[in-house]
PADRENLUM-341555 format. One record per residue (C-alpha): residue in one letter; y, x, z. Coordinates in pm, whole numbers, padded with zeros to 5 digits, always signed. Layout:
N
aYXZ...
This chain:
283
m+12594+11950+07768f+12343+11712+07918r+12143+11470+07715i+12015+11131+07818s+11630+11122+07806t+11337+11018+08021c+11184+11358+08072g+11365+11486+08382v+11595+11783+08423l+11558+12060+08166p+11744+12394+08129n+12117+12326+08081v+12038+11961+08015l+12053+11658+08243v+11797+11427+08089i+11827+11052+08128c+11752+10879+07799n+11651+10996+07453g+11909+11130+07218m+12243+11064+07391t+12468+11350+07507v+12694+11268+07800g+12810+11580+07987a+12718+11912+08144a+12508+12021+08439p+12336+12336+08570f+11965+12375+08515r+11670+12354+08751q+11428+12642+08737q+11059+12622+08799h+11089+12861+09095s+11328+12880+09387s+11674+13023+09311p+12036+12984+09424l+12081+12722+09153e+11809+12513+09318s+12051+12441+09601q+12261+12237+09359y+11981+11982+09357d+11829+11791+09650r+12160+11862+09822l+12191+11533+10013y+11840+11388+09977p+11523+11461+09776g+11593+11425+09404h+11972+11412+09441i+12166+11538+09137p+12534+11590+09223t+12784+11483+08956n+13162+11485+08936p+13371+11175+08847i+13385+11262+08477q+13009+11309+08459k+12957+10981+08645a+13183+10800+08397l+12992+10948+08104l+12660+10855+08262a+12786+10502+08322v+12897+10462+07960g+12578+10613+07819s+12344+10415+08041g+12548+10098+07988l+12520+10129+07610a+12149+10198+07635a+12102+09899+07867l+12298+09674+07630q+12076+09787+07345n+11761+09729+07548p+11806+09540+07879y+11445+09622+07970r+11523+09993+08012h+11481+10010+08391d+11584+10374+08399m+11914+10300+08227v+11991+10000+08447a+11914+10220+08748v+12157+10492+08635l+12421+10229+08562g+12380+10088+08911e+12411+10429+09076t+12720+10533+08880t+12918+10208+08900g+12824+10056+09237h+13011+10270+09492l+13252+10005+09621a+12983+09738+09641l+12747+09979+09817v+13013+10063+10076r+13062+09693+10145l+12687+09634+10173r+12647+09937+10401d+12924+09805+10628q+12760+09462+10640m+12435+09627+10746k+12609+09835+11011n+12769+09523+11158d+12434+09344+11182p+12193+09440+11467e+11889+09419+11240g+12070+09585+10950s+12188+09876+11164t+11829+09931+11279i+11722+09951+10914l+11992+10209+10841r+11879+10412+11140e+11501+10396+11080r+11509+10401+10696p+11189+10202+10626r+11045+10211+10274i+10856+09931+10098r+10572+10105+09917l+10201+10043+09880s+10148+10329+10124t+10352+10149+10391l+10218+09795+10337d+09908+09660+10509l+09784+09441+10224a+09456+09370+10403h+09648+09219+10694m+09871+09018+10461a+09561+08870+10298t+09454+08729+10636l+09784+08554+10699p+09802+08176+10652d+09939+08019+10337g+10311+07966+10371s+10368+08281+10574f+10614+08527+10423g+10360+08809+10404r+10091+08594+10240e+10335+08453+09985y+10468+08801+09904l+10113+08925+09846r+10048+08620+09626f+10362+08704+09425l+10241+09062+09370e+09897+08946+09261e+10004+08658+09036n+10279+08856+08862r+10084+09183+08856v+10368+09391+08995t+10378+09673+09247p+10651+09789+09488d+10583+10146+09375s+10755+10081+09040r+11106+10125+09183a+11288+10438+09067d+11417+10687+09320v+11793+10731+09351k+11950+11042+09192f+12324+11008+09129v+12469+10857+09448d+12665+11131+09625n+12629+10988+09973e+12298+10996+10156e+12352+10668+10341l+12468+10480+10030a+12171+10623+09839y+11942+10458+10093v+12131+10128+10060i+12073+10109+09685q+11711+10223+09731r+11664+09944+09984y+11817+09697+09738r+11565+09800+09474e+11271+09773+09710v+11360+09426+09842h+11398+09286+09490d+11041+09153+09482l+11089+09009+09830l+11385+08814+09692h+11157+08675+09422t+10934+08551+09704l+11223+08410+09910l+11367+08234+09606g+11030+08121+09470m+11093+08278+09129p+10829+08443+08905t+10897+08748+08688n+10944+08562+08360m+11291+08577+08203l+11416+08254+08362g+11299+08367+08707e+11455+08712+08664v+11789+08570+08554a+11796+08329+08849v+11732+08620+09089k+12002+08826+08915w+12253+08541+08962f+12167+08535+09332e+12198+08914+09356a+12529+08920+09169a+12679+08667+09410q+12523+08835+09715t+12585+09205+09641g+12866+09228+09387l+12687+09523+09224p+12813+09565+08865m+12459+09608+08731c+12365+09271+08882v+12669+09109+08724l+12573+09265+08390g+12215+09139+08419a+12336+08792+08520t+12569+08787+08219l+12335+08921+07952g+12009+08771+08077p+12087+08413+07968l+12130+08533+07609r+11753+08585+07595l+11663+08235+07716s+11553+07948+07496s+11791+07653+07472s+11580+07441+07709r+11561+07718+07971l+11930+07792+07931q+12001+07428+08010t+11777+07451+08318l+11969+07760+08430a+12310+07605+08370t+12241+07270+08532s+12000+07355+08814l+11882+07708+08889g+12213+07882+08820p+12435+07679+09055w+12164+07695+09324a+12128+08075+09290l+12504+08136+09303r+12552+07901+09598s+12265+08056+09791g+12377+08411+09711r+12732+08349+09832r+12647+08190+10163a+12321+08364+10260r+12307+08634+10524c+12303+08986+10376v+11949+09018+10244l+11951+09395+10300s+11994+09339+10674i+11650+09184+10721f+11365+09401+10849y+11112+09228+10625e+10834+09461+10738r+10851+09289+11078r+10861+08937+10932w+10530+08910+10749d+10391+08660+11004q+10700+08439+10987s+10680+08125+10776l+10864+08144+10444e+11037+07814+10515e+11161+07937+10853l+11289+08264+10704r+11477+08076+10433e+11642+07858+10696e+11739+08166+10899l+11899+08329+10595d+12062+08003+10481i+11877+08003+10149e+11798+07663+10004p+11448+07606+09864p+11448+07624+09482p+11545+07296+09316l+11242+07315+09087v+10919+07510+09049v+10927+07785+08787t+10583+07911+08686a+10454+08181+08453t+10109+08217+08301k+09907+08527+08388e+09960+08656+08035k+10336+08616+08065a+10334+08766+08411a+10150+09071+08283a+10404+09113+08004n+10696+09062+08240a+10559+09322+08478e+10618+09568+08193t+10969+09443+08112e+11126+09330+08435l+11507+09302+08445v+11565+09509+08755s+11749+09824+08840
């Protein structure tokens, strides 16, 4: 049987989150062996699973995420085990877009090791790169916090969901939302309408339950309708080669993607931003 934990893959146990048993899997040894070939089969870190194991992982991670929506690892597993149809649709949208198809072919990654932060700091205020850097600094977040994909049994679709995770902070910048709960829920509403990923729908549904009454009213009357409208009509946000757009003005990029500016300014104190960097609602 394999148990859900955060420790990795142990002998005869697939470990995802503490204390929950969800299925069976072969073990990974410390040294090379024939069993090693069962891992990293399609891409580094890949763990192949059959439909029954995927269903058990989805149920286990879903229950864990319901109990604690801030469990990024559980939300990530839920996304990988329930998002196949949405990922196929997103992949096809990327393939049918000249810029998106280039991304699928070149497979860029958004990591600190691939970003020229010094160059971004020299860009003028209002440029996409400068505003993204400002978002990282003010909210004390890093692009290196995104989990690697494990349970998607298609190399191309695995990249699509990895790309989704890595552009999440860029969406915060495009939408002008901080990482407090109201900002996260607004981004999740946009992502749910844009991607159709079940984990985004879950986050958009459960997130409002954690808002105060005044912020819930703001979401329902202003930010929510704007996020859903923008998500439905915007160009596929995975089809943008953001790494080549740092010099572009944020306003111009929003117009190109058909994203309206936010209807109001949502701010977070540095203390709240630091806390939210620890507990961000993202897969």
